[in-house]
Chimera marker file (.cmm) of the C-alpha trace (Angstrom):
<marker_set name="trace">
<marker id="1" x="2.353" y="-41.375" z="-132.068" r="1" g="1" b="0" radius="0.5"/>
<marker id="2" x="3.883" y="-40.543" z="-135.204" r="1" g="1" b="0" radius="0.5"/>
<marker id="3" x="5.470" y="-37.322" z="-133.752" r="1" g="1" b="0" radius="0.5"/>
<marker id="4" x="7.354" y="-39.350" z="-130.242" r="1" g="1" b="0" radius="0.5"/>
<marker id="5" x="8.405" y="-41.729" z="-132.616" r="1" g="1" b="0" radius="0.5"/>
<marker id="6" x="9.915" y="-39.957" z="-134.481" r="1" g="1" b="0" radius="0.5"/>
<marker id="7" x="11.377" y="-37.452" z="-131.983" r="1" g="1" b="0" radius="0.5"/>
<marker id="8" x="12.480" y="-41.053" z="-129.988" r="1" g="1" b="0" radius="0.5"/>
<marker id="9" x="14.765" y="-42.010" z="-133.232" r="1" g="1" b="0" radius="0.5"/>
<marker id="10" x="16.302" y="-38.294" z="-134.096" r="1" g="1" b="0" radius="0.5"/>
<marker id="11" x="17.069" y="-38.895" z="-130.196" r="1" g="1" b="0" radius="0.5"/>
<marker id="12" x="18.585" y="-42.244" z="-130.593" r="1" g="1" b="0" radius="0.5"/>
<marker id="13" x="20.795" y="-40.828" z="-133.360" r="1" g="1" b="0" radius="0.5"/>
<marker id="14" x="22.289" y="-38.093" z="-131.697" r="1" g="1" b="0" radius="0.5"/>
<marker id="15" x="25.315" y="-36.973" z="-129.767" r="1" g="1" b="0" radius="0.5"/>
<marker id="16" x="23.966" y="-35.857" z="-125.380" r="1" g="1" b="0" radius="0.5"/>
<marker id="17" x="25.117" y="-32.790" z="-127.168" r="1" g="1" b="0" radius="0.5"/>
<marker id="18" x="23.378" y="-32.551" z="-129.683" r="1" g="1" b="0" radius="0.5"/>
<marker id="19" x="20.161" y="-33.641" z="-127.529" r="1" g="1" b="0" radius="0.5"/>
<marker id="20" x="20.482" y="-30.961" z="-125.420" r="1" g="1" b="0" radius="0.5"/>
<marker id="21" x="20.485" y="-28.380" z="-128.490" r="1" g="1" b="0" radius="0.5"/>
<marker id="22" x="17.329" y="-29.496" z="-129.843" r="1" g="1" b="0" radius="0.5"/>
<marker id="23" x="15.956" y="-29.441" z="-126.603" r="1" g="1" b="0" radius="0.5"/>
<marker id="24" x="16.848" y="-25.995" z="-125.761" r="1" g="1" b="0" radius="0.5"/>
<marker id="25" x="15.896" y="-25.343" z="-129.379" r="1" g="1" b="0" radius="0.5"/>
<marker id="26" x="12.501" y="-27.007" z="-128.863" r="1" g="1" b="0" radius="0.5"/>
<marker id="27" x="12.154" y="-25.153" z="-125.406" r="1" g="1" b="0" radius="0.5"/>
<marker id="28" x="12.878" y="-21.680" z="-126.736" r="1" g="1" b="0" radius="0.5"/>
<marker id="29" x="10.192" y="-22.183" z="-129.273" r="1" g="1" b="0" radius="0.5"/>
<marker id="30" x="7.595" y="-23.376" z="-127.388" r="1" g="1" b="0" radius="0.5"/>
<marker id="31" x="8.664" y="-19.886" z="-124.831" r="1" g="1" b="0" radius="0.5"/>
<marker id="32" x="8.067" y="-17.760" z="-127.677" r="1" g="1" b="0" radius="0.5"/>
<marker id="33" x="4.617" y="-19.722" z="-128.873" r="1" g="1" b="0" radius="0.5"/>
<marker id="34" x="3.399" y="-19.424" z="-125.055" r="1" g="1" b="0" radius="0.5"/>
<marker id="35" x="4.628" y="-15.761" z="-125.378" r="1" g="1" b="0" radius="0.5"/>
<marker id="36" x="2.839" y="-14.962" z="-128.167" r="1" g="1" b="0" radius="0.5"/>
<marker id="37" x="-0.673" y="-16.890" z="-126.609" r="1" g="1" b="0" radius="0.5"/>
<marker id="38" x="-0.306" y="-14.730" z="-123.455" r="1" g="1" b="0" radius="0.5"/>
<marker id="39" x="0.198" y="-11.398" z="-125.733" r="1" g="1" b="0" radius="0.5"/>
<marker id="40" x="-3.263" y="-12.696" z="-127.172" r="1" g="1" b="0" radius="0.5"/>
<marker id="41" x="-5.056" y="-12.887" z="-123.932" r="1" g="1" b="0" radius="0.5"/>
<marker id="42" x="-3.793" y="-9.995" z="-122.654" r="1" g="1" b="0" radius="0.5"/>
<marker id="43" x="-4.840" y="-8.027" z="-125.560" r="1" g="1" b="0" radius="0.5"/>
<marker id="44" x="-8.365" y="-9.787" z="-125.400" r="1" g="1" b="0" radius="0.5"/>
<marker id="45" x="-8.498" y="-9.009" z="-121.939" r="1" g="1" b="0" radius="0.5"/>
<marker id="46" x="-8.009" y="-5.282" z="-122.532" r="1" g="1" b="0" radius="0.5"/>
<marker id="47" x="-10.398" y="-4.881" z="-125.110" r="1" g="1" b="0" radius="0.5"/>
<marker id="48" x="-12.990" y="-6.354" z="-123.200" r="1" g="1" b="0" radius="0.5"/>
<marker id="49" x="-12.428" y="-4.235" z="-120.082" r="1" g="1" b="0" radius="0.5"/>
<marker id="50" x="-12.848" y="-1.001" z="-122.653" r="1" g="1" b="0" radius="0.5"/>
<marker id="51" x="-16.103" y="-2.567" z="-123.909" r="1" g="1" b="0" radius="0.5"/>
<marker id="52" x="-17.841" y="-3.464" z="-119.860" r="1" g="1" b="0" radius="0.5"/>
<marker id="53" x="-16.815" y="0.133" z="-119.264" r="1" g="1" b="0" radius="0.5"/>
<marker id="54" x="-18.238" y="1.351" z="-122.336" r="1" g="1" b="0" radius="0.5"/>
<marker id="55" x="-21.289" y="-1.251" z="-121.504" r="1" g="1" b="0" radius="0.5"/>
<marker id="56" x="-22.190" y="0.379" z="-117.947" r="1" g="1" b="0" radius="0.5"/>
<marker id="57" x="-21.533" y="3.777" z="-118.946" r="1" g="1" b="0" radius="0.5"/>
<marker id="58" x="-24.372" y="3.194" z="-121.991" r="1" g="1" b="0" radius="0.5"/>
<marker id="59" x="-26.290" y="1.151" z="-120.002" r="1" g="1" b="0" radius="0.5"/>
<marker id="60" x="-26.561" y="3.646" z="-116.915" r="1" g="1" b="0" radius="0.5"/>
<marker id="61" x="-27.539" y="6.949" z="-119.145" r="1" g="1" b="0" radius="0.5"/>
<marker id="62" x="-29.778" y="4.513" z="-120.713" r="1" g="1" b="0" radius="0.5"/>
<marker id="63" x="-31.860" y="3.949" z="-117.693" r="1" g="1" b="0" radius="0.5"/>
<marker id="64" x="-31.020" y="7.024" z="-115.671" r="1" g="1" b="0" radius="0.5"/>
<marker id="65" x="-34.587" y="7.992" z="-115.585" r="1" g="1" b="0" radius="0.5"/>
<marker id="66" x="-36.416" y="5.407" z="-114.499" r="1" g="1" b="0" radius="0.5"/>
<marker id="67" x="-37.879" y="5.527" z="-111.551" r="1" g="1" b="0" radius="0.5"/>
<marker id="68" x="-35.846" y="2.176" z="-109.178" r="1" g="1" b="0" radius="0.5"/>
<marker id="69" x="-39.460" y="0.489" z="-108.560" r="1" g="1" b="0" radius="0.5"/>
<marker id="70" x="-39.594" y="-0.336" z="-112.039" r="1" g="1" b="0" radius="0.5"/>
<marker id="71" x="-35.725" y="-0.325" z="-113.302" r="1" g="1" b="0" radius="0.5"/>
<marker id="72" x="-35.251" y="-3.935" z="-112.585" r="1" g="1" b="0" radius="0.5"/>
<marker id="73" x="-38.322" y="-4.934" z="-115.034" r="1" g="1" b="0" radius="0.5"/>
<marker id="74" x="-36.866" y="-2.594" z="-117.895" r="1" g="1" b="0" radius="0.5"/>
<marker id="75" x="-33.441" y="-4.289" z="-117.702" r="1" g="1" b="0" radius="0.5"/>
<marker id="76" x="-34.740" y="-7.559" z="-117.888" r="1" g="1" b="0" radius="0.5"/>
<marker id="77" x="-37.233" y="-6.415" z="-120.323" r="1" g="1" b="0" radius="0.5"/>
<marker id="78" x="-34.867" y="-5.427" z="-122.458" r="1" g="1" b="0" radius="0.5"/>
<marker id="79" x="-32.088" y="-8.121" z="-121.467" r="1" g="1" b="0" radius="0.5"/>
<marker id="80" x="-34.489" y="-10.415" z="-122.730" r="1" g="1" b="0" radius="0.5"/>
<marker id="81" x="-35.382" y="-8.335" z="-126.172" r="1" g="1" b="0" radius="0.5"/>
<marker id="82" x="-32.010" y="-8.386" z="-126.807" r="1" g="1" b="0" radius="0.5"/>
<marker id="83" x="-31.147" y="-11.859" z="-125.824" r="1" g="1" b="0" radius="0.5"/>
<marker id="84" x="-32.002" y="-13.355" z="-129.370" r="1" g="1" b="0" radius="0.5"/>
<marker id="85" x="-30.994" y="-17.079" z="-128.851" r="1" g="1" b="0" radius="0.5"/>
<marker id="86" x="-32.272" y="-17.405" z="-124.854" r="1" g="1" b="0" radius="0.5"/>
<marker id="87" x="-29.127" y="-18.429" z="-123.883" r="1" g="1" b="0" radius="0.5"/>
<marker id="88" x="-29.078" y="-16.053" z="-120.898" r="1" g="1" b="0" radius="0.5"/>
<marker id="89" x="-26.631" y="-14.291" z="-121.655" r="1" g="1" b="0" radius="0.5"/>
<marker id="90" x="-25.475" y="-11.623" z="-124.733" r="1" g="1" b="0" radius="0.5"/>
<marker id="91" x="-22.893" y="-12.635" z="-127.201" r="1" g="1" b="0" radius="0.5"/>
<marker id="92" x="-20.816" y="-10.700" z="-129.283" r="1" g="1" b="0" radius="0.5"/>
<marker id="93" x="-23.638" y="-10.188" z="-132.238" r="1" g="1" b="0" radius="0.5"/>
<marker id="94" x="-26.348" y="-9.830" z="-129.790" r="1" g="1" b="0" radius="0.5"/>
<marker id="95" x="-24.131" y="-7.400" z="-127.706" r="1" g="1" b="0" radius="0.5"/>
<marker id="96" x="-23.418" y="-5.203" z="-130.859" r="1" g="1" b="0" radius="0.5"/>
<marker id="97" x="-27.523" y="-4.700" z="-132.140" r="1" g="1" b="0" radius="0.5"/>
<marker id="98" x="-28.097" y="-3.537" z="-128.292" r="1" g="1" b="0" radius="0.5"/>
<marker id="99" x="-25.441" y="-0.627" z="-128.604" r="1" g="1" b="0" radius="0.5"/>
<marker id="100" x="-26.821" y="-0.215" z="-132.428" r="1" g="1" b="0" radius="0.5"/>
<marker id="101" x="-30.565" y="-0.184" z="-130.956" r="1" g="1" b="0" radius="0.5"/>
<marker id="102" x="-29.443" y="2.333" z="-128.255" r="1" g="1" b="0" radius="0.5"/>
<marker id="103" x="-27.840" y="4.405" z="-130.737" r="1" g="1" b="0" radius="0.5"/>
<marker id="104" x="-23.714" y="3.409" z="-129.982" r="1" g="1" b="0" radius="0.5"/>
<marker id="105" x="-21.167" y="1.749" z="-131.844" r="1" g="1" b="0" radius="0.5"/>
<marker id="106" x="-19.658" y="-1.095" z="-130.078" r="1" g="1" b="0" radius="0.5"/>
<marker id="107" x="-15.865" y="-0.760" z="-129.133" r="1" g="1" b="0" radius="0.5"/>
<marker id="108" x="-13.409" y="-2.700" z="-131.419" r="1" g="1" b="0" radius="0.5"/>
<link id1="1" id2="2" r="1" g="1" b="0" radius="0.2"/>
<link id1="2" id2="3" r="1" g="1" b="0" radius="0.2"/>
<link id1="3" id2="4" r="1" g="1" b="0" radius="0.2"/>
<link id1="4" id2="5" r="1" g="1" b="0" radius="0.2"/>
<link id1="5" id2="6" r="1" g="1" b="0" radius="0.2"/>
<link id1="6" id2="7" r="1" g="1" b="0" radius="0.2"/>
<link id1="7" id2="8" r="1" g="1" b="0" radius="0.2"/>
<link id1="8" id2="9" r="1" g="1" b="0" radius="0.2"/>
<link id1="9" id2="10" r="1" g="1" b="0" radius="0.2"/>
<link id1="10" id2="11" r="1" g="1" b="0" radius="0.2"/>
<link id1="11" id2="12" r="1" g="1" b="0" radius="0.2"/>
<link id1="12" id2="13" r="1" g="1" b="0" radius="0.2"/>
<link id1="13" id2="14" r="1" g="1" b="0" radius="0.2"/>
<link id1="14" id2="15" r="1" g="1" b="0" radius="0.2"/>
<link id1="15" id2="16" r="1" g="1" b="0" radius="0.2"/>
<link id1="16" id2="17" r="1" g="1" b="0" radius="0.2"/>
<link id1="17" id2="18" r="1" g="1" b="0" radius="0.2"/>
<link id1="18" id2="19" r="1" g="1" b="0" radius="0.2"/>
<link id1="19" id2="20" r="1" g="1" b="0" radius="0.2"/>
<link id1="20" id2="21" r="1" g="1" b="0" radius="0.2"/>
<link id1="21" id2="22" r="1" g="1" b="0" radius="0.2"/>
<link id1="22" id2="23" r="1" g="1" b="0" radius="0.2"/>
<link id1="23" id2="24" r="1" g="1" b="0" radius="0.2"/>
<link id1="24" id2="25" r="1" g="1" b="0" radius="0.2"/>
<link id1="25" id2="26" r="1" g="1" b="0" radius="0.2"/>
<link id1="26" id2="27" r="1" g="1" b="0" radius="0.2"/>
<link id1="27" id2="28" r="1" g="1" b="0" radius="0.2"/>
<link id1="28" id2="29" r="1" g="1" b="0" radius="0.2"/>
<link id1="29" id2="30" r="1" g="1" b="0" radius="0.2"/>
<link id1="30" id2="31" r="1" g="1" b="0" radius="0.2"/>
<link id1="31" id2="32" r="1" g="1" b="0" radius="0.2"/>
<link id1="32" id2="33" r="1" g="1" b="0" radius="0.2"/>
<link id1="33" id2="34" r="1" g="1" b="0" radius="0.2"/>
<link id1="34" id2="35" r="1" g="1" b="0" radius="0.2"/>
<link id1="35" id2="36" r="1" g="1" b="0" radius="0.2"/>
<link id1="36" id2="37" r="1" g="1" b="0" radius="0.2"/>
<link id1="37" id2="38" r="1" g="1" b="0" radius="0.2"/>
<link id1="38" id2="39" r="1" g="1" b="0" radius="0.2"/>
<link id1="39" id2="40" r="1" g="1" b="0" radius="0.2"/>
<link id1="40" id2="41" r="1" g="1" b="0" radius="0.2"/>
<link id1="41" id2="42" r="1" g="1" b="0" radius="0.2"/>
<link id1="42" id2="43" r="1" g="1" b="0" radius="0.2"/>
<link id1="43" id2="44" r="1" g="1" b="0" radius="0.2"/>
<link id1="44" id2="45" r="1" g="1" b="0" radius="0.2"/>
<link id1="45" id2="46" r="1" g="1" b="0" radius="0.2"/>
<link id1="46" id2="47" r="1" g="1" b="0" radius="0.2"/>
<link id1="47" id2="48" r="1" g="1" b="0" radius="0.2"/>
<link id1="48" id2="49" r="1" g="1" b="0" radius="0.2"/>
<link id1="49" id2="50" r="1" g="1" b="0" radius="0.2"/>
<link id1="50" id2="51" r="1" g="1" b="0" radius="0.2"/>
<link id1="51" id2="52" r="1" g="1" b="0" radius="0.2"/>
<link id1="52" id2="53" r="1" g="1" b="0" radius="0.2"/>
<link id1="53" id2="54" r="1" g="1" b="0" radius="0.2"/>
<link id1="54" id2="55" r="1" g="1" b="0" radius="0.2"/>
<link id1="55" id2="56" r="1" g="1" b="0" radius="0.2"/>
<link id1="56" id2="57" r="1" g="1" b="0" radius="0.2"/>
<link id1="57" id2="58" r="1" g="1" b="0" radius="0.2"/>
<link id1="58" id2="59" r="1" g="1" b="0" radius="0.2"/>
<link id1="59" id2="60" r="1" g="1" b="0" radius="0.2"/>
<link id1="60" id2="61" r="1" g="1" b="0" radius="0.2"/>
<link id1="61" id2="62" r="1" g="1" b="0" radius="0.2"/>
<link id1="62" id2="63" r="1" g="1" b="0" radius="0.2"/>
<link id1="63" id2="64" r="1" g="1" b="0" radius="0.2"/>
<link id1="64" id2="65" r="1" g="1" b="0" radius="0.2"/>
<link id1="65" id2="66" r="1" g="1" b="0" radius="0.2"/>
<link id1="66" id2="67" r="1" g="1" b="0" radius="0.2"/>
<link id1="67" id2="68" r="1" g="1" b="0" radius="0.2"/>
<link id1="68" id2="69" r="1" g="1" b="0" radius="0.2"/>
<link id1="69" id2="70" r="1" g="1" b="0" radius="0.2"/>
<link id1="70" id2="71" r="1" g="1" b="0" radius="0.2"/>
<link id1="71" id2="72" r="1" g="1" b="0" radius="0.2"/>
<link id1="72" id2="73" r="1" g="1" b="0" radius="0.2"/>
<link id1="73" id2="74" r="1" g="1" b="0" radius="0.2"/>
<link id1="74" id2="75" r="1" g="1" b="0" radius="0.2"/>
<link id1="75" id2="76" r="1" g="1" b="0" radius="0.2"/>
<link id1="76" id2="77" r="1" g="1" b="0" radius="0.2"/>
<link id1="77" id2="78" r="1" g="1" b="0" radius="0.2"/>
<link id1="78" id2="79" r="1" g="1" b="0" radius="0.2"/>
<link id1="79" id2="80" r="1" g="1" b="0" radius="0.2"/>
<link id1="80" id2="81" r="1" g="1" b="0" radius="0.2"/>
<link id1="81" id2="82" r="1" g="1" b="0" radius="0.2"/>
<link id1="82" id2="83" r="1" g="1" b="0" radius="0.2"/>
<link id1="83" id2="84" r="1" g="1" b="0" radius="0.2"/>
<link id1="84" id2="85" r="1" g="1" b="0" radius="0.2"/>
<link id1="85" id2="86" r="1" g="1" b="0" radius="0.2"/>
<link id1="86" id2="87" r="1" g="1" b="0" radius="0.2"/>
<link id1="87" id2="88" r="1" g="1" b="0" radius="0.2"/>
<link id1="88" id2="89" r="1" g="1" b="0" radius="0.2"/>
<link id1="89" id2="90" r="1" g="1" b="0" radius="0.2"/>
<link id1="90" id2="91" r="1" g="1" b="0" radius="0.2"/>
<link id1="91" id2="92" r="1" g="1" b="0" radius="0.2"/>
<link id1="92" id2="93" r="1" g="1" b="0" radius="0.2"/>
<link id1="93" id2="94" r="1" g="1" b="0" radius="0.2"/>
<link id1="94" id2="95" r="1" g="1" b="0" radius="0.2"/>
<link id1="95" id2="96" r="1" g="1" b="0" radius="0.2"/>
<link id1="96" id2="97" r="1" g="1" b="0" radius="0.2"/>
<link id1="97" id2="98" r="1" g="1" b="0" radius="0.2"/>
<link id1="98" id2="99" r="1" g="1" b="0" radius="0.2"/>
<link id1="99" id2="100" r="1" g="1" b="0" radius="0.2"/>
<link id1="100" id2="101" r="1" g="1" b="0" radius="0.2"/>
<link id1="101" id2="102" r="1" g="1" b="0" radius="0.2"/>
<link id1="102" id2="103" r="1" g="1" b="0" radius="0.2"/>
<link id1="103" id2="104" r="1" g="1" b="0" radius="0.2"/>
<link id1="104" id2="105" r="1" g="1" b="0" radius="0.2"/>
<link id1="105" id2="106" r="1" g="1" b="0" radius="0.2"/>
<link id1="106" id2="107" r="1" g="1" b="0" radius="0.2"/>
<link id1="107" id2="108" r="1" g="1" b="0" radius="0.2"/>
</marker_set>
């Protein structure tokens, strides 16, 4: 509320050209902020893709020697062992622990 009031007071005390300049500066600032946020998201997505690829390779090698009939049971048992909080998915700490128990390090 205070920001809106301040912005309105500022707007009323300026000329149209000054108001336009202020608007352009604010838009540029927002654009820069948005660009930085999108770059951070892109970096996070790339890291996540790398981790998922490594996890897939590790899981394939870990379960490679099992007969097909017992594979689903073994995967479910392993998942439940790593899902320490029972959330139905592995958070970063649980995932890192799973990697460590298989002799691997979670990629950064």
